[in-house]
C-alpha positions in Angstrom: -60.1 -44.1 -6.3 -58.6 -43.6 -9.7 -55.8 -46.1 -10.3 -52.7 -45.2 -12.2 -51.1 -47.9 -14.3 -47.3 -48.1 -14.4 -47.3 -49.3 -18.1 -49.7 -48.5 -20.9 -48.8 -51.8 -22.5 -51.3 -54.3 -21.2 -49.1 -57.3 -22.2 -46.7 -56.2 -19.4 -49.3 -57.4 -16.9 -49.3 -60.8 -18.5 -45.6 -61.7 -18.2 -44.1 -64.8 -16.6 -41.2 -64.0 -14.3 -39.0 -65.7 -11.7 -41.5 -64.6 -9.0 -44.7 -64.8 -11.0 -43.8 -68.2 -12.4 -47.1 -69.3 -13.9 -45.4 -71.8 -16.2 -44.8 -74.0 -13.1 -46.5 -77.3 -13.5 -48.5 -77.1 -10.2 -49.8 -73.6 -11.1 -50.8 -74.8 -14.5 -52.7 -77.8 -13.0 -54.5 -75.6 -10.5 -55.5 -73.1 -13.2 -57.0 -76.0 -15.2 -58.9 -77.1 -12.1 -60.2 -73.6 -11.4 -61.5 -73.4 -15.0 -63.8 -76.4 -14.6 -67.5 -75.4 -14.9 -66.8 -71.7 -15.2 -68.9 -69.9 -17.9 -67.4 -66.4 -17.9 -64.1 -64.6 -17.4 -65.5 -62.6 -14.5 -66.7 -65.8 -12.7 -63.2 -67.3 -13.3 -61.5 -64.3 -11.8 -63.8 -64.4 -8.8 -63.3 -68.2 -8.3 -59.5 -67.8 -8.6 -59.4 -64.9 -6.2 -61.5 -66.7 -3.6 -59.3 -69.8 -3.9 -56.2 -67.9 -3.0 -58.0 -65.9 -0.3 -59.5 -69.0 1.3 -57.2 -71.9 0.6 -53.8 -70.3 1.1 -53.1 -69.5 4.7 -51.9 -66.1 5.8 -48.8 -67.0 7.8 -49.7 -64.6 10.7 -53.1 -66.3 11.1 -51.6 -69.9 11.4 -48.3 -69.1 13.2 -46.5 -70.1 10.0 -42.8 -70.8 10.0 -42.1 -70.6 6.3 -41.4 -67.4 4.4 -42.6 -67.7 0.8 -42.1 -65.4 -2.1 -42.2 -67.1 -5.5 -45.8 -68.0 -6.6 -45.0 -71.7 -7.0 -43.5 -71.8 -3.5 -46.6 -70.1 -2.0 -48.8 -72.8 -3.7 -46.5 -75.6 -2.5 -46.4 -74.5 1.1 -50.0 -73.3 1.1 -49.1 -70.2 3.0 -47.6 -66.8 2.7 -48.1 -63.2 3.9 -50.1 -60.7 1.9 -47.3 -60.0 -0.6 -46.7 -63.7 -1.3 -50.4 -64.4 -1.7 -50.6 -61.5 -4.2 -47.8 -63.2 -6.2 -49.7 -66.5 -6.4 -53.0 -64.8 -7.5 -51.1 -62.8 -10.2 -49.5 -66.0 -11.4 -52.8 -67.9 -11.7 -54.6 -65.1 -13.5 -51.7 -64.2 -15.8 -51.5 -67.8 -16.8 -55.1 -67.6 -17.7 -54.4 -64.6 -19.9 -55.9 -62.1 -17.4 -53.8 -58.9 -16.9 -52.9 -58.6 -13.2 -50.7 -56.1 -11.4 -49.6 -55.2 -7.9 -50.9 -52.5 -5.5 -49.9 -51.4 -2.0 -51.2 -49.6 1.0 -49.4 -48.1 4.0 -51.0 -49.4 7.1 -50.5 -49.5 10.9 -49.3 -53.0 11.8 -50.1 -52.6 15.5 -52.6 -50.1 16.8 -50.4 -49.7 19.9 -47.7 -48.2 17.6 -49.6 -45.7 15.5 -46.5 -44.0 14.1 -45.2 -47.2 12.6 -46.6 -47.9 9.2 -45.8 -50.8 6.9 -46.6 -51.8 3.3 -49.5 -54.1 2.7 -49.8 -55.9 -0.7 -52.8 -56.6 -2.9 -53.6 -56.9 -6.6 -55.3 -55.0 -9.4 -57.0 -57.0 -12.2 -58.1 -55.7 -15.6 -61.7 -56.7 -16.3 -62.1 -56.8 -20.0 -65.9 -56.8 -20.0 -66.1 -53.4 -18.2 -62.8 -52.1 -19.4 -61.7 -51.3 -15.9 -59.0 -52.1 -13.3 -60.3 -53.2 -10.0 -58.4 -54.0 -6.8 -58.8 -57.1 -4.7 -57.2 -58.3 -1.5 -56.4 -62.0 -1.1 -54.9 -61.6 2.3 -57.5 -64.0 3.8 -60.5 -63.2 6.0 -60.8 -63.6 9.7 -62.7 -61.8 12.5 -62.7 -58.1 11.6 -61.5 -58.7 8.0 -64.0 -59.3 5.2 -62.4 -58.8 1.8 -64.6 -59.7 -1.2 -64.5 -59.6 -5.0 -66.6 -56.7 -6.2 -66.9 -54.9 -9.6 -68.7 -51.9 -8.1 -67.4 -50.9 -4.6 -64.0 -52.0 -3.3 -64.2 -54.4 -0.4 -60.6 -54.7 0.7 -59.3 -56.2 3.9 -58.3 -52.9 5.5 -60.1 -49.6 4.9 -57.7 -46.7 5.1 -57.8 -44.7 8.3 -56.6 -41.2 7.3 -56.6 -40.0 10.8 -53.7 -42.4 11.5 -51.9 -41.3 8.2 -52.7 -44.7 6.6 -52.5 -44.4 2.8 -53.7 -45.9 -0.4 -51.0 -45.9 -3.1 -53.0 -45.7 -6.4 -50.4 -47.3 -8.6 -50.7 -50.6 -10.5 -47.2 -52.0 -10.7 -46.2 -54.5 -13.4 -43.9 -56.4 -10.9 -43.8 -56.7 -7.2 -41.8 -53.9 -5.6 -38.1 -54.6 -5.1 -38.2 -53.8 -1.4 -40.9 -56.4 -0.9 -38.9 -59.1 -2.8 -35.8 -58.2 -0.8 -37.6 -58.6 2.5 -39.2 -61.9 1.6 -35.8 -63.3 0.4 -33.8 -62.0 3.4 -35.6 -63.3 6.5 -35.8 -67.0 7.2 -38.7 -67.0 9.7 -42.1 -65.3 9.7 -41.2 -63.7 13.1 -38.1 -62.1 11.6 -40.0 -60.9 8.6 -42.7 -59.3 10.7 -40.0 -57.4 12.7 -38.7 -56.0 9.4 -41.6 -55.4 7.1 -40.9 -52.9 4.4 -42.1 -49.3 5.1 -41.7 -47.7 1.7 -41.6 -48.7 -2.0 -38.3 -48.9 -3.9 -40.0 -47.0 -6.7 -40.3 -43.4 -5.4 -42.0 -41.6 -8.2 -44.2 -42.9 -11.1 -46.3 -40.7 -13.4 -48.3 -38.1 -11.5 -48.1 -39.7 -8.0 -45.3 -38.8 -5.6 -44.7 -41.4 -2.9 -43.1 -40.0 0.3 
């Protein structure tokens, strides 16, 4: 799939923000730890991705009670849903000088409700050596989910099922979508959040892609 970047200015994908707060002391310390023994940027990206995927719990998998949003909060609580984990991965990589953006899919949350699609969050990372953006999904693996870092073929958590009208949104956003942030900051429990997951992006139209 050809990805469409929101901004042609690569430095936009390196910004520190209130949500992607890589100047936080704990994020800085973790980034230093992840750099130990790493010999190439690609290895560093892989190691960082796998750390977030494997060491930060997905709230749904552990019956989490805390809703996290800001990258530093995700790291402190060691949990978050897909959106929140993508915020932490972006913060770590941006803090290392590696351009990172945000991508989304529309997926069925429950196969018993095939008409109810919600947004799923993941990341796109710019790989300088191959001059290419790739998508990765740090959601966290479990039975039936096997996301991996790959430069060749995407290995995401959830392959799109077009027969159920699931959809890849081929846009690389500079910042997390506003509807995502609103949901994460509105609901106090994970149960409430899962009853109100966003179904569409706040940004309706960017470049050549129309999102409906």
